[in-house]
N, C-alpha and C positions, 0 to 999 in steps of 0.2 A: 386575226389581224385587227388593227385599230384604224379608224377613220376619223376625220374631223367633220363634225356636224354643227353648223352655226358656230364655229370656232370652239366648240366643246369637244373634249376627247371622249370617244365612245368605243367601248370594247365590243367587237363584232364576232368574237370567237376566232378560231383559226388553228394553225398547225402546231402551235406551241413553240415554234422556232423563235429565236431572239429577234425582236423588232427593233428598229432604230428610226429616229425621227430627225430630219434635217433641220438645222437652225433656220429661223425666219428673220430676215433683216428688213429694215424700213426706216422711215423718218417720220416723227410726229409732225403734224401740220397744224398751224394756227395762223390767224390773221390778226393784225393790230390795226384798228381804225385810225390810230394816231400816226402821224408821219414821223419818220426818223427813229422810231423805237425798234429795239431788237427783242426778240422773244427768247426766253430761256425756259428750260423744262426741268421739273423735279418730280419725284415719285415718292409717295408716302412710304416710309420704312427704308429708304435708300441708305446704302453704305458706300462710303467713298473709297477710291483706290483699287477697284476691282474691275476686271473685264478681260474677255478673250481678244486681245489686240489692243494696240495703243490708243485707239480712238474712244474706247468705252471707259469712262471714269467712275461710274457708279453701277451698283447692282441691287436688285431686290429678289429675294428667294421666295418662290411659291412652292406648293407641294408637288406640282407636276412640271414646273418650268422655272427658269431663272431669267429675269429681264435685265440685260446689260444695256446701258445708255450713256449719253453725254448731255451736257447742258444745251447743245445745239439741236438736240432732238433725234440724233441718229441712234438706232437701237438694234439689238439682236436678241431674239428669244431662243434660249437653248432648252430643249425639252429633256426631262429626266426620264430616260428610257425605262429604268427599273421600276419607277413609281407608276408609269403608264401601263407597263406590262402586268403589274400586280392588280390592275382593275379586274373586277369580275365581269362576266358577260353581261352586257346591257347597262353597265354603270356609266353615268354621265358625270364628269367632273370638270371643273375649270378653275384656273387661277385668275384672280382679278387684281389689277393694279390701278391705283388712283394717280393719274398723271395730271400735273398742274402746269399750265402755260402762264408765264408772267412776263409783262413787258417792262418791268423795272419800276412800275408805279404800284399803287395800292390795288389796282385792278388785276385780277387773275381769273382764270377759268380752269375748272377741274373736270375731267372726264374719266370714266372707268373703261379700262382696256381688259377684256375677258379673253383668255386663251386656254 
């Protein structure tokens, strides 16, 4: 079976049965010290027009997951079951996504999301 250790996928051995991983949903969070500004989000490598559901307008493919999100920061991470199951016992793997928050000015902040 697989477990999540510090948000990294870890193969723990198991029955050989098909494992599946539930999607994870959330919202990116950032604060803007300026008043009246709204924050939008983007991810390096994003493609437009994709998503499971009408609210997700962009996606980025990783080796073990796909990140679907919108400019308001709502996201869902869909895990690629076959890629995770193919991990060897004890292998640690993660997908990393560079998420940028921008308040409409030249100021922005980028953080790495590892799943």
